[in-house]
LOLOKE-168123 format. One record per residue (C-alpha): chain; x, z, y; residue number from 0; residue in one letter. Coordinates in Angstrom, 3 decimals, decimal comma. Each point is the difference from the previous one (the first is absolute). Layout:
// residues N
VEXFI   chaine          X          Z          Y   num   residu
VEXFI        A          X          Z          Y   NUM        A
...
This chain:
// residues 82
VEXFI   chaine          X          Z          Y   num   residu
VEXFI        A    -27,142    -24,915    -53,650     0        M
VEXFI        A      1,496     -3,500     -0,319     1        K
VEXFI        A      3,397      1,480     -0,858     2        T
VEXFI        A     -1,456      2,239     -2,710     3        I
VEXFI        A     -1,930     -2,949     -1,412     4        G
VEXFI        A      3,120     -2,165      0,004     5        L
VEXFI        A      2,035      2,677     -1,793     6        I
VEXFI        A     -2,742      0,387     -2,624     7        A
VEXFI        A     -0,306     -3,788     -0,388     8        A
VEXFI        A      3,709     -0,225     -0,722     9        I
VEXFI        A      0,167      3,019     -2,342    10        I
VEXFI        A     -3,207     -0,498     -2,026    11        L
VEXFI        A      1,065     -3,136     -1,923    12        P
VEXFI        A      3,213      1,738     -1,057    13        F
VEXFI        A     -2,105      2,144     -2,339    14        F
VEXFI        A      0,019     -3,066     -2,267    15        N
VEXFI        A      3,666      0,683     -0,749    16        I
VEXFI        A     -0,605      3,094     -2,201    17        P
VEXFI        A     -2,434     -2,079     -2,071    18        L
VEXFI        A      2,631     -2,711     -0,477    19        I
VEXFI        A      2,615      2,627     -0,927    20        V
VEXFI        A     -2,387      1,641     -2,513    21        K
VEXFI        A     -0,643     -3,330     -1,704    22        I
VEXFI        A      3,700     -0,905     -0,142    23        V
VEXFI        A      1,047      3,430     -1,334    24        R
VEXFI        A     -2,765      0,022     -2,597    25        G
VEXFI        A      0,655     -3,656     -0,855    26        R
VEXFI        A     -3,732     -0,569     -0,220    27        S
VEXFI        A     -2,910     -0,798      2,280    28        S
VEXFI        A     -2,586      0,537     -2,721    29        H
VEXFI        A     -1,704      2,818      1,934    30        D
VEXFI        A     -0,561     -2,264      3,040    31        I
VEXFI        A     -3,141     -2,126     -0,038    32        S
VEXFI        A      0,702     -3,706      0,446    33        L
VEXFI        A     -3,441     -0,451      1,567    34        I
VEXFI        A      0,839      2,654      2,590    35        W
VEXFI        A      3,463     -1,453      0,754    36        V
VEXFI        A     -1,238     -3,582      0,353    37        W
VEXFI        A     -3,106      1,096      1,947    38        G
VEXFI        A      2,001      1,988      2,544    39        V
VEXFI        A      2,637     -2,732      0,307    40        W
VEXFI        A     -2,560     -2,787      0,488    41        I
VEXFI        A     -1,831      2,031      2,655    42        C
VEXFI        A      3,313      0,770      1,709    43        T
VEXFI        A      0,892     -3,678     -0,091    44        L
VEXFI        A     -3,377     -0,990      1,462    45        L
VEXFI        A      0,408      2,542      2,828    46        M
VEXFI        A      3,552     -1,151      0,772    47        A
VEXFI        A     -0,892     -2,875      2,366    48        P
VEXFI        A     -1,971      2,443      2,140    49        S
VEXFI        A      2,997      2,316      0,121    50        G
VEXFI        A      2,514     -2,738      0,705    51        F
VEXFI        A     -1,983     -1,330      2,962    52        T
VEXFI        A     -1,235      3,318      1,397    53        S
VEXFI        A      1,130      1,219      3,380    54        T
VEXFI        A     -0,354      3,568     -1,325    55        D
VEXFI        A      3,526      1,097     -0,919    56        L
VEXFI        A     -1,224      2,712     -2,394    57        V
VEXFI        A     -2,125     -2,426     -2,040    58        W
VEXFI        A      2,706     -2,669      0,008    59        R
VEXFI        A      2,751      2,378     -1,176    60        C
VEXFI        A     -2,188      1,535     -2,694    61        Y
VEXFI        A     -0,993     -3,408     -1,351    62        N
VEXFI        A      3,532     -1,365     -0,182    63        I
VEXFI        A      1,561      3,086     -1,578    64        I
VEXFI        A     -2,901      0,585     -2,390    65        N
VEXFI        A     -0,052     -3,626     -1,143    66        L
VEXFI        A      3,717      0,087     -0,781    67        V
VEXFI        A     -0,022      3,354     -1,785    68        L
VEXFI        A     -3,228     -0,551     -1,918    69        F
VEXFI        A      1,321     -3,361     -1,126    70        T
VEXFI        A      2,855      2,046     -1,435    71        G
VEXFI        A     -2,550      2,113     -1,880    72        V
VEXFI        A     -1,680     -3,124     -1,398    73        V
VEXFI        A      3,312     -1,482     -1,152    74        I
VEXFI        A      1,079      3,303     -1,564    75        T
VEXFI        A     -3,322      0,507     -1,791    76        V
VEXFI        A      0,083     -3,544     -1,335    77        W
VEXFI        A      3,651      0,260     -1,057    78        R
VEXFI        A     -0,455      3,282     -1,891    79        Y
VEXFI        A     -3,290     -0,931     -1,656    80        R
VEXFI        A      0,283      0,286     -3,779    81        K
């Protein structure tokens, strides 16, 4: 079960990439709510210390990868906001 959880924890944040690609190709992030983006990012940021210090490998990996990739979403949304 740990292995399946670890695989899912690594793969799940990568689903942020299609969102980034969609925004870049469309050259607009108008259809993405800024409240949603900032809310998710702030919550992810607040959870990060728990993930960084956790002894649970699944939680730690998910937190690190998700923080990096969702930060990419935030930057992309902000950059392509018209």
